[in-house]
N, C-alpha and C positions, 0 to 999 in steps of 0.2 A: 661317767655316766652321769655328771653333775651338770653338763649342758643338757642332756637329753631331759633330766630331771625338771630343768627348769624351763626349757620348751613346754613339756607336757601340763606342768602347773600352769605356764601361764596361757596356754588354749582353754585348758579347763576354767581358770578365774575368768576369762573373758566369754566363755559362752554363758557360763551363769550369770555375768553381769548385763548381757543382751537380755538373758532371759527376765531378767528385772527391770527393764526398761531402760537400763545404762548403755554406755558403750565400749566397747572393747577399750581397755587400757584406763579405764575409770578405776580400777582397783590395783591398789600399790604393792608388789610383792617386796616385803621387807625379809631377807636371807637372814635367818638366826644361825649364829657363827660360834656358840656355845663349843668350847672344846675343842673346834676346828683352828689346823694350822694357816699361817699366812699364805701358803702355796693353795691350798684347798679354797681360800677364800677370794686369793685372786684370779682362779679359774672360775669361779663364780661371776666373780667381775667381768672378766673377757666373754662371757655366754651371756651378758647384757644386765646384769644384777647392777643397780644404782644406790641401792640402799643396803647395809646390813646392821643387825639388830643383836647387842650383847647383852649377859645378863648379869655380867660382874666387873666392876671398874677394873680390875687388876687384870682381866682379857684385855680392855678396852687399851690398856698400857701398855701391856705385851706386844701386841699386833701392832699398832698404830703407826709406827713408823715403815712396817714391812709391808704394808697392804697399799694396792694402788688406791688413787684418789676414789672416795667413796663417802657417800652422807653415813654418818653414824647414829645408831638410835641407842638410846639407854632404856632397854624394855625391864631389866629386873629390878628387884627391890634395892633401892637407894636408900644409903646413910649419910644424914647430913653432914658428916664430917667428913665425907670422900666427895663431896660435891665439887671441890676445888681442884681435883685431879682432872675433872674430864670437862669443866665448863668451855673450855677452849678447843674442845675436841669433838662434840658431839651435836647434830642439829637438832634434836629434839628428844626430851625426857619424857616416856611413856608411864611412869611408873609413880605419879604424886599422888601421895594420898593424906597429906596432911600439912597444915599451913605451917609448921616448924620446917619443914624440907623444903615448901615454896619459898619461905622468907631467906632461908639459906642461898639457895637457888637465884632469888633476886639479889641479894648482897654481892655474890660472886660474880652473877652477869654485868651488875653496875660496876663494879670496880675494872671489868674488860672492857667497858664501854658498849655491851651489846645487849640484846635482846633474846630470852631463851624462848625458844616454842616449849610447850609441854603438852602433856595430856593428862587428865585426872583420871586416877585407875579405880573402878567401880567392882567391886567384888557380889555382882547382884545374886549370889547363889548362899551370899553369908558363910562360905567355907572358912572355917579356922585357922586353916592350913595354908591359906593364900591372904596376902597382904591386898589392900585396896578399902575403900569407905562402902558402906551402903548406898543405895539409891537414893533412900531418904536423907542422907547427909550431903549428896553431892551438892545441892543448891546453895548450903550454907558456905562449903567449904568454895566453890565458884566465887560468891562475893566476896569472902574473906581476901582470896586471893587478889581480885580486881581492887580492892580497897586496901591494901598492904603490899603490894609486888610492882610497883609502876614497869620492873626490868624482865616482865614476863608475859608471855601472849599465850592464852589458853587455847589451844588448836582443836580440842575434842576431847573425846574419851578413850578409855582403854578397859578391856574386858578380858579375862581368862575364866572362860567357863569350865565348870568340872568334867571330870573326863568320864565319859559314858562310852559303852561299846557301841552305842547307836547314837549318833550324832544328831539325830532327829530330836533324842532326848533332851537336849541343852538347848533347841531353839528359842524355848522359852526367856532363858536368860539373856540372850542375843537380843530376843525382840524387847524387852524390858528395858535393857540400854541405849537399844536405838529410838524408843521413845522418850529418853532423858534427852540422848543427841540432839532429837528434833526440837525439843522445847528450848533447849539453850542455843541452838544454831540461829534461833528468830530473835535474840536478843541483839542489842545494839550496843559496844562498850569499846573504846580504844584497845582494852585489853585482851576483847574476846573474839577470835575470828575461828570460827567452826570450820574445820575442814577435812579433821580424819576422825573415823572412827573406826579404830584399832580393835579387832575383834577376829579369831579365828586361828588355830595354828595346824599342822600337818595334818594331824585326823579330823578336824571340824571346821575346815575354811571354806567348804564349800554352804555347809549349813550356816557359816557366819555370813557368806556373801546373800545368801537369798533371803537373810533378814536384816540388808543393808550395811554391813562392813563394806569401807572402801580401803581398807590396809589389813592385809594378813602376815602374819608374823610365821614364817615355815623354815623348819631346820633340816629334820628326820626326813621328809620327803625330797629334800634336795641334795644333802650329802651323806643319807643312810645312818643307821643306827650309831650313835655315841660310844666312843670308847673311853669311858671316863677317867682310865689309866694311861691315855695316851699323853705324852706331855706337848703342850701347847709350842 
């Protein structure tokens, strides 16, 4: 069913993108592989997935060698002391929400002679159970990263909306983050190249795309419900 699920999501996201004046293919599908094993991930890659997202550093390390060539995204909360383990493995880190974390990413990227793409995580709903900065703090963090982190390129913003039974109820948060995205996308700086607005998961990606998301992070709708007791 993995292939069929991916095909259905691709059709859905492309149809919605076209409704908003964009082209089919303008919205990147990142398959979230939390608790999924390498066989499941490789099946998704064979079905056309080019990008996968992991929430935990250890899962990246456990699966990396057994997964077919693919772009890896770190989408979960990242502790500064674990940056060193993934700096040479991921193509983008979605969850940067402090200058301390950005500086460690910058330091490790510099040691590897590379530039790391990041997204700044915005907690638009101010949920205490989620990481991310407020909309009001976004500008200051972006400016500090640009001033202090030459080995980082800020590629956009990421948002995790509250879970609501009706995804229409969270569009207000997606809309707020899209407004921030548009504001900083117009700025010119060598360390700033806004290309990605990472919003929307299995239950709300359609609402997110309607509000301007061009990167969705989908796990359950591809692989089915997670079994947290299953060994990776």
